[in-house]
Structure formats: structure tokens, C-alpha cells
N, C-alpha and C positions, 0 to 999 in steps of 0.2 A: 768713122769718128770714134775716138777712144772713149772709154768710160770717164776718164779725167776731163775730156772736153765736153762730154754730154751731161755728166752728173756731178762734175767737180771733185770727184774722189775716185781713186783706183787702187786695187789691191794687187801687189806683186808677190810671187812666191820665189823660192830658191831657184826655180827653173827659169823664171822670167825677170829676175831682179837685175840682170845685166842690162835690161832696157832702161833702167834708172841709174845704175852705177857704171860709169865708164871703167873699162878694165885695162886700158893701156895708156892712160894719161890723167893728170889732175883734172877735176871737173867741179863745177858748182851746180847744185841742183836748181832746177827752175822753180820748184815748189817745195814747201816744207813737207816732212814725212816722219812717221814713226817707223823705226826699224826694230823688229822683234826677233830675238834669237831663241828658238826652242831647244835646239841641240846643235852640237858642233861648234866651230870657231870661225869667225871672220876677222881679218886684220885690215884696218883702215888707217890711212895717214890723214890727220886733221890738223891743219895749221901748226900746232906746237910740237906734236910728237905722234908716235904710233899708238893706235888704239886697238886693243884686242877684246872682242866681245865673245863671251861664252854663253852657255845655256842659261836660260831664265834671266836674261838682261835685255835692255833696250836702250836706244838713243833717240834723241829728237834731232833730225838733220834739218838744216835750213839754208836758204839761198845766200846767207851772209858768209857761210863758211866754204872753204875749199877742201875737197876730199880726194883721196887716191886709194884705190883698192890694191892691197898687197897680196893677200892670199885668202882662200876659202877651203875649209876641210871637206873631206868626202861626205861626212855625215851631217853637213850643214843643213839645217831646216829653219826657215824663216818666213816672215810675212812683212811686207812693207806697205804701210798705209800712206799713200801720197794724196794730198788734197790741195786745192787752190785756197789761198788765204781768204779770199772774199767769201768763200763758202761759209766761213765761221760767222761773218757779220750778217749774212742773210738768215742764218738760223737763230740769231739773237741769243746765243748761248752765254751763260753767265760764268765764264771761266777765263777771264783775261790772263790770269796767272799761268794757265796752261800754255797759251800761245807765246807768252814772253818768257816762259820758263827756261832758264839756263843757269842752274845754280853751280856752286863751286866745284862739286865733284865732277860734273859733266864738263865744265870748262877745263878741268885738268885731265880730260880724256879718259874717264873711267865710266863704263856703262852703268846705267841705273839698274839695280837688282830688283827682280821680281821674286815674290814667294811662288813656289811651284803652283799652288792652287790659284793664285791671282793670274798667272800666265795662262792656266787652263781656261779660266772664264773669259779672259780677253781673247784668247785664241779662237774660242768658239764663236764669239761675237764677230770677230774679223772674218772668219770663214763663212758665216751666214751672210754677212754683208757682201762678201765676194760672190757667193752663190746667187744672190739677187742681181748683182751687177752683171754677172756673166750669163744669166738665164736668157734664152732666146724665146721663151714663152711670152706671149702677149700679156702684159700686166697693166691694167687701167691706171693704177696708182703707183707705178714703179718709182717715179721721181719722189713721191711723198714717202714711200717705204725706205728708199735710200737715205733721205734726209733724217728720218727718225732713227734708223739703225746707226747712222753715223753719229747722231746726237748721243745715243746710248753708249757707243764706244768712247766718245769724248768725255762723257761724265765718268765713265769707269776710269779712264786715264787721269782725269782731274783729281779724283779721290786718291789714287795711288801716288800721284805726284805731290799732292798737298802733304800727305803723310811723310814722304821721303824728304820733301823740301824743308818742312818744319824741323825735322830731325837733324838734317844737315846743317841748317842755319843755326840751330841752337847749339850745335857742337863746334861751330866755326870759331877758331881763335882770331885775335885781332890781326895777326899776320896773314892768315888765310883770307880774311875779309879784304885786306888791302890788295892782295893778288886778284881776288874775285872782281873787285871794282875796276882794277887796272885792265883786266882782260875784257870786261864789258866795254870799257871806254875805248880800248884798242880796236875792238870789233866795229865800233861806231865811227871812230874818227881817224883811222889809219890812213885814209886817202888824202886827208888834208893836214894831219898833224904827225910828223915823223920824229919830233924831239921829245925826250923824256920829261923836260921841264913842264910841258903842257899837262901831262898826266899827273905829275906830282902836284901841280897847282890845283887840279881838279879835286884832290883829296886833302889839300892844305897841309902837305908834308914836304920835307926837303927831297930833292932829287937823290941825295945820298941814301936817305932812309928808304925811299921807294926801291932804289936799285938793290940795296942790301937785302930787303925783305923778299923781293922777287927772286933774287939769286938763291937765297936759302931755301925757298919753297919749291921752285921749279927747276933749279940747276942751270938756268939761263938768265942772262941779264935782260933788262927791259929793252935795251936797244936790239938785242938778238931776237927777241920775240916780235918786236915791231918789224924788223927786217924779214923774218920768216913769213909773217902775214903778207907783207908787200910782195915777196918773191912768189908766194902761192897765187896771189891775185894776178901777178904778171904772167905766170905760167898759163893760167886759164885764158887770159886775154890773148896771149900769143898763139895758143893751140886751138882756140875755138872761134876766133874772129879774124877778119881780114883787115882790121884797123892797122894803119901804118904805125910803126914804132914811135914816131913823134907824137901821135895822138894818144897812144897808150901811156907814154911818159907824162903827158898832161893829166890824164885820168888818174894816175897814181900819185899825183902831187909833186912831181919833180920839175925843177925850173926849166930844164931843157932835155933834149934827147941824149946829149953827151953824159949828163949827170946820171940819168937812168941806166944807160948802157954800162957806165963805169960801175954803178951799184950792182947791176945784174951779173956782170962778169966777175966781180969781186966775190960774190956768194956762190955762183954756179960754175965758174971757170970757163964760161963761153958767152958770146954775145947774144943779145935777144934774137937777132936775125938768124944766127946759127942754130939756136934752140928751136926756132920756129920751123926750120927746114925739115926736121925729122917727122913733122906731122903733115907735110905737104905731099900731095900725090894724087 
């Protein structure tokens, strides 16, 4: 039984992180996690574009997003704190903003910066939690120790995030706010809502204005962003499940398999069935 199964939290290092991050195909994490970079560089692809994480940064990964590992530098040093979402509710922690936290800068695929001293403190907390989790010594109150150490870690992160979040939101322009809200909505509704009109109505603005703002900020149109998110979802379903293409079409909100196949081939240049074959074996 893994630490994640037994204690609802597990710590991965740069040596074991491949257990959580697939290296040869797009993937969706089963559980949320914090990924900390102490040194070196890791490049990930997340929905909209490539994300380069350098020293003293972190991201919050979540099961709603699709990721793909591009490269890792030789001096890469990291910790990934993976946890089951229900662990939070059992601890009755007062930091809902931490769990729902996905502010503009991260939505635009930029890692959240740490001050070096903040990283050092969190790094020590994570390593001590890992030491307790990995210890084979009999501990009468091991479960309770893990809960309290994880709570300490969470409150450390909540404080750092609150500071960065407030700073970011206070500096956000009206155009950036429009993009931020669109990206949040797209992550929630893309399986059922493919048309830009829906997202414009959500913000009570015209489709032309929404399209113009998104294009100026991200370099992509709203339709392109929605398509990218759907393509990533399709890739994961095709390479990690045995569901028939017709069922995947329905899951992704397409009227029929033909519409989905046409959409997939338009964006990737091959059919869903042909894409799936490369992962069979």
C-alpha cells in the first residue's frame, strides 16, 4: 500500500517524480499536487502552452488539467506533494482559497515565484513530512503526526499564496480579468459548451469584445483555446482508456462520432483511432 493510499498524502522527489508525471504521453493527474522546483528547469505542456519552471517556483497541478512532460534539466531538484482532496475536508482546515486557487498568472502558465527563504522553510517541512511517511519505525501516532505536519505545510502555502494572490489580483487589468474569468469558465464547461457565445454571456460582454481581448492577451482566439482544451482531453481519453471513440465523442460534447473525428483530424492531422494505436501494445 502506498503512502497516498494509507495516509492520503505522498511526497515524490526528482528521482521518483516519474511515478506521478507520465513521460511519453499527455496525462491528467488523479490527485491534486504541489510541484516545487528548488533548482534546475522542468518544461511541461499544460492546455494552452508550454510552461517552464525554474528555481524557487511552484505550481499547483490538478485533475482538471492535462499535462505533458517536455524536458527536465540534469540539475533538476524538486518535491511533489500529492494528496487526496478529501484529506483536506477531514482536517477541517480553513483555507478554501488554497484549494480553489488558480489565479491569472498561473492560468497563463507561469510558475508562482518563491522567495529563496520561503522555499527553504517549505522544503524543510516537506522533507520532514516525507521522513515520517517513509519511516519503517513503529510509530503509535504516525497517522496523527502526518495529519499535523500536512496541516503545517498547508498553512505555510496558504500564507504564501494569499500574499501572491492579492498582489496579482490588485495588479490585474480589466482585460486580464476577462481572460482569467474565461479560462476559469472554459476549464469548467468545455465538455458541454464549445461555443464562444456561452462564455461571452457569462461575462455580459459581446463575443467580438471577448475574442479581441483574449487574442490580445494570449495570442490565441477563444475558439482556439477551447479547441486546445478539448484536444488535450481527447488525447488523455484515447491513450489512457479503452472507451470506444463513439463514447469519447459523447463525453466531449460532440453530437456524433463523425463530428468528433473531423474535429480531431482537423487539429492533429490524424484520426482518433490512428492516434490511439501508438499507445497500444
